N, C-alpha and C positions, 0 to 999 in steps of 0.2 A: 816577420815575413810579410811580404806584400801580397795582398789579396786582389786578384784581378776579377772584374765583373765584365765578361765579354758581351753581355746582352746589350745590343744597341737601342737607341731611342726609337720610339714609334709614335705615330699619331700626331697630336698637336704639339707634343714635345719635340718631335723631330722637325716639324715646320718651324716652330719657334727657335730651335737651335740653328737651323739653316739661316734664318733671318738675322739672328744675332751675330753669327760669324760673318755673314755677307756684309752687314752694316759696319762691323769693325773693320773689315778689309777696305771698304769704301771710305771710311773716315780717315784712315791712315793715308790712302792714296790721294783723297781729296785735299788733304793738307799739304801734300807734296806739290800738287798742281795749282790749287787756288791761290797760294801765297804769291806766286809769280805776278798775278794781276794786282796784288796789294803793295808790291814793293815800293813804288813811289810814295804811297800814303805812309807806310811804315817809316821810311827814311825821313820824311818831312816831320813826322810826329815825335820821333825819338831824338829830340834835340837838334833837329834840322841837319842830320848828317848827309853826306853825299849819297846819291843813289848807288854808287858802287859799294859803299859800306853796308847799305841795306841788303845788297846781294849776298853778303857773307852768311846771313841767317838761312838763306836757301842752300848755298853750296855746302856749308857745314852740316846742315840737316841731312843732306843726301849722303855725305861721307859717314855720318853716324848711322844712317840707315843701312849702308853697305857693311859697316863693321859689326852690326848686330847679327848678321847671318851666321858667321862661324860660331859665335858664342851662344846663339839660341839653341843649336843642336845639342851642345854639352849641357846647358842648363835644363833642357827638357828631359835628358836622361837622368839627371840628378833629382829633379823635383817633380817631374811629371808634366805632360803637355798642358792639361787644363789649369793646373795650378799656376804655372808659368804664364799662361795666356791671361788669366784673370788678373794676376799681379801686375803684368806689363800694362794692362789697360787702367789700373789704378794709378800706376806711375804716369801714364799718358795724361790722365785727368789732372794730376798735380803739375806736370810740365805745362799743360795748356793754361792753367790758372796763372802760373808765373809769367808766361808769355803775355797774357791778357793784362796783367797789372804793371808790366814793365814800362818805366819812363825813360830808361837809358839803354844804349846798346850794351853796356856792361852787364846788365841783367838779362836782357832779351836774348842775346847770343847764346850764352850757356843753357838758358831754358829751351831754346829752340834745338840745340844739340841734344839735350836730354829727351826732348819730344821725338826726334828722329831715332834715337837709340831704342827707346821703348816701343815706338811703332814698328821699327825694323824687326824686333823680336817677334811680334805677332804675325808677320807675313808668312814665313814658312810654317810656323806652328799652327796657324789657323787652317791652312790647307791640310795638314796631317789630321787635325781633329775632325775636319769635315769628312775625310775619306773613311775614317774609322766607323762612322755611323751608317755608311752606305753598304748594302750587300754587294758582294763581288760582281754580280751580273749588271748592276746599274752604276758602278763606280764612274764609268765614263760620263754618265749624265751629271753626276756630282761635279766632275771637273769641268763640264760644260757650263754649269751654273756658276762655278768659281771664276771661270773666264769672263762670264758676263759681269760679275761683281768687280772684276779687274778693269774692265773696259768703261763702265759707267762713270767713275769719277772723272775721267779725262773728257767725257762729253759734257758734263755739267759743272765741273770744277771751275773752269775759267769764268763762265758767265755768273755763277753764283758768287764766286770770289769778287768779281767786278761789282756786282749789285751790292754786296755787303760793304765794300769800300765806299761806294757812292752814297748809299742810303743810310746805313747804320754806323759805319766805322769799322776799321780793320780789326779792332779788338773783339768784335763779336764773333769772328771766325773761331777764336780760341775760346770764348765763353760758351759757344754752342757745343764745343768738344767735351766740356766737363760732364754735363748730364748724360750725354750719349755714351762716353767712355765708361762711366760708372754703371750705367744700365747694362752695357755689354758684359762688363766684369761680373755683375750680379746675376744676370741671366745664365751665362755659361757656367759659373760657379755653382749655382743652384741646380741646374739640370744634371751636371756631372758630379755633384757632391758624393763623396764616398767611392768614386770610381778609382779602382786601383791601377797600377801600371807596373811595367817591368823595369825596375831600376837598372840603369847601366852605369857601372863604375869605370869610366874611361878617364884617363888623365888629360886635362886640358892643356894645350900648348900655350901657356901664358907668355913665354918668351917670344914665340913667333907672333902671337897676337899683339904684343907690345911693339915689336919691330914693325909689323904691318901698320899699326896705328901711327907710329912715327913717320913712316914713308907716306901714307895716304894723306894724313893730316898735315905733314910738313909741306908736301907738294901743293896742297890746297891753300895753305897759309901764304906761300910765296906768290901764287897766282892772285890770291885775294888782295894782298897788300902791295904788289909790285908797282901798279900804276900810281898809287897815292903816296908811296914812300920811296920812290926812285930806284926800285929794284935792288941790285946788289951794291949800290952805294950806301944802302942802309946796313949798319953793323948787325942789327937783328936778323935781317933776311939772309946775310952772309953766314951767320951762325946756323940758321935753319937749313940752308943749303948743305953745309958741311955735315950736319946731322943726318940728313937724308942720304948723302953720298956714302957715309960710313954705314948707316943702317941697311942699305940695300944689299951689298955683298954678304953682310952678316946674316941677313934674313934668308937669302938663297942657300947659303951653306948650312944654316940651322935647319931649315925645312927639309932639305934633302936627307938629313940624318934623323928626322923625327918620325916616329911610328904613327902618331896621330897629329899631323900638321894642321895648323890653323888655316893654311892655304896650301893645298896639295899641288905643288908646282911640278910634280912628276907627270900630271896630266898633259903638260905641254910637250911631252915626248910624242904624243899622238899628233900627227900632222893635221888631221881634220879638226881636232879640238883647238889647236893653235890658230889655224886659219879662220875657223868660225868665230872664235872669241875676238880675234883682231878686228874682224868685220863688225861684230856686234859693238865692240868698244869704240872704234873710230866712227862708226855710223851713228851710234847713239850720242856720242860726244858732239857731233856736228848738229844732229837734229835737236837735242835738248837745248843746246847752246843757242841755236838760231831762233827757236820758238820762244825761249825766255827773253832773248834780246829784242825780238820783234814786238812782243806784247808790251814791253816796257817803252820802247821807242814810239809805238803808236800813240802812247799817252804823252810822253815827254816831247817828242819831236813833231808829231802831227796834231796834237791837241785832242785826241779822242778821250772820251770818258773811260773809266775802267770797264764799264759794262759793255760799251760799244766796241772797245778793243777786244774784249773776250768773245764777242759774237763772231768775230772774224774766224775764231778757231772752232766754233760749234759746227760749221759745215763740214768739217773733216769726218764726222761721225757717219754721214749719209752713205759714204762708200766704205769707210773703215770697218763698220760693224758686220756687214754681210761677208766681206772678204776674210775677216778673222774667223768667222764661224765656219767657213768651208775650207780654209787653207790646209788644215791638217789632212783632210780627205783628198785634196787635190794632189799633194805630193807623194801619196802612196803609189808605188809602182813606177815612180818617175825619178830621175836623177834630180835631187834637190838643187844641184848647182845651176840647172837651167832656170828654175824659179828665182833663185837668189840673184843670178846675173841679170835677169829681166827686171827684177825689182830695183836693184841698184842703178841700172841704167835709167829706169823710170824716175827714181829719185834725183839722179843727176839732171835729167831734162827738166823736172818740175822746179828744182832749186834754181836752175839757170833761168827759167821763166820768171820766177819771183825776183831774181837779181836784175831784171830789166825794169823794175818798178821805177816810174819817173813822175808820177802825178799825185802829189799829196792829197788832193781832194777827191780822188777816184776810189770809192769803196769797191766798185765792181772789179777794178784791176787787181785787187787782192783776193777777192772771194774765189774766183775761178781756179787760180793755181792752188789755193788752199784746199779746195774740194778735191782736186786731183791728188794732192799731197796726202789726203786722208786715205785714198785707195792704196797708195804705196806704203804708208805707215802700217796698214792693216796686214800687208803681206810681207813686212820686213823681218819679223822675228822667227816665224815658223821655219822657213827654209834654212836660215843660218843656224838655227838650233839643231836641226836635223843634221846639218853638216858637222857641227861641233860634237854631237853625241854619237856619231857613227863609229861603229866598231868598239864601243866602250862596253865593259861588262855591266851587268845589272847593279852590282855594288858600286861601280864607279859613276853610274849615270846620275843618280840623285846628287851626289857630291859635286859632279861636274856642273850640273845645272845651278846649284847654289853658288858655286864659284863664279860662273859666267854672269849670274845676276848681280853678285856683289861688285864684281869689276865693272860691269856695265853701268851700274848706278853711280859708282865713284867717277867713272868717265863722264857721266852726265853733269856731275858737279864741276869737273874741270872745264867741260865745254861751255858752261855758262860764263865763267870768268874769261876764258880764252876769247870767246866772241866779244866780250866787253873790251878786252885788250885791242882786238882788231879794230873796233869802232874808234877806240881812243887814239890809235896810231894813225888811222887812215883819214880821219876827219880833217886834221890840220893840213895834210898833204893836198886834199881836194880843195880846201879853202884857199890855199896859196895858189893852186892851179887855176881855180875860177877867177881869182882876183887878177892874176896875170893875163888870163885869156880875155876877160871882159873889161879890164881896166886899161887896156892899151899897152901894157908893158911887153907883151909878146908880139902883138901886131898893132902898130900905132894907128892903122886905119880902123881897127875894131875896138874903139873905145866907147863902150856902151854906157858904163856907169856914170861917167862925167856928164854927158848930155842929159841923161835921165835925171840926175841930181839937179842940174840946172833948171830943167823944166819944172820939176816939183818946187823948187825954191821960187821960181817965177810965179807959180800958182799961189804963193803966199805961205808955204810951209816953212817952218823953222829949219835953218841949215842943220842944227844938231839932231832934230827929229828925222830929217831925210837921211842922214848918215846912219843913225841907229836903225831905221827901217831897212835900208839897203844891206847893212851888216847882218841883220837878223835873217833876211832872205838868203844871203850868201851862206850863212852858217847852216841854215836848214838844208839847203840843197847839197852842201858838202857832206853833211851827215847822212843824207839819203844815199849819196854815192858811196859813202863808206859802208853803209848797211848793205847795199848791193854787192860791194866787194866781198863781204863775208858769205853771202849766198853763192856767189860765183865760185869762190875758192872751195866751198863745200861741194859744189857740183863737180868740180875737177876731181876731188878726193873720191867721190862715189864712182867716177869712171875708173879710177885706179882699182877700187875694191871690186868692181865687176869683173876685172881681169884676174884679180887675186884668187877668187873662188875656184877658178878652173885649175889651180894647183893642188886642190884637195882631191882625195880619192872619190870615185863615183859612189853615189849613195842610193842605189836602187833599193827600194823597200817593197816587201811583198804586198800585193793587193789585199790579201786577207791574213794579216798577221795573227799570231796567237793573242787571245784577249789579254793575258797577263803582260806580254811584251807591249801591246798597243797602249794599254793603260799606263805602263811605266813611262813610255815615251810622251804620252799626252801630259802626264803629271810633270815630267821634267820641263816640257815646253812651257806649261803654265808657270812654273816656278821661275823660269828664265825671263819670262815676259813681264814679271812684276818688279817694281811698279812702273 
């Protein structure tokens, strides 16, 4: 018989417990964001693979993070929250060590996937552990603290990751994880040792989870390998596509008949949930992909150091932090569709602004739109989550938030590769266009390259050197134009999403909701926003 000890922690133990859970949450999210600044270094160190192959470790990490959500709930019911949390961080330390010692992609990639899966387990479990220790009257304060822990890694993750790459080496990101993860496991295990739990014997949907893994992992594999392996001319990728096409209808049929599905697709019968999740998925797909692509190209294309490229993103926090803090209160008593539409229009404007970038040497031209982007990122999740959770029962709300978070994280992984495909496809187009435009093939009177080359050769430069320099400039400018295309296309997508939200039901919320209902909504919103 399981013995339950309901007495919560108090005093210094309560403070230490909050710090341990917050640090654990930050470490997992920090590794999700800071690795992006390390990707060029990792690709160069692991056998000199292409940067696109280095991206696999980030996209597959995020897929593993998403897949951990449905299994975390079942494991917590079987073995207890704190036992699962401590064990997951021990696994996180082991995965970090394997990442740090990796010399090839063959070891680094599976280690990074294991890191994402163990880290993903801790995200919903950590929130549940935190709330159990707070009295009912101040649980909303606990969720506010949790939201702060969620936000901080994205403010410091990029610059710290860039500094580590430039000064110590990318492996130290994972070396630092080891003592931190083991300390978190030890502190939480010690503070909650002997704490009982109510065991829940529910059957886990292994078939649905396996099918979901095949679908998400298969799609990500196709996107990861498509550019480098000629898409469906590759027999392997054709086989993966067939597997996904077979698994998808099987998954839908199976989940509709399952009492405890891995992914409750019945929630999509609610119009607001469907519209809210579509906006979250497509919006985060674009934002995550663009930001990941941008920080890498600032290094590869414009010659920024990892640290300097990361500083471009730090300015987003100046407006994002206050907006996140007040957005939940702002949408009370107001139709969330209004805020969602304004936010999506603002994102469309900002991304269009960034898409006009044309000066490789201008740091200021990047900073100001990134500052505004932070404002709209801070107000992105809350109104869309309010739309998605509208009219759902209390039992459905937490499950819906978990599913929205998992699907959004998986979409972020797809976005990273899709934006890479956009850059890969559009760069040659612009390169040919610029060569025709300034080489005199389109307008014979506008032959700029040949007279310039002649002048440089007359000045004493070697003809081969002149040709290489002109080609490098042409290639850089064509890549900048391709990067702009990615931002401009995303801006048009957000314009469409701004219209889509008006198809949802109005979501007027009471100005003074019941404390339990308000707490449930805040908890669901926090769950949807991570990581």
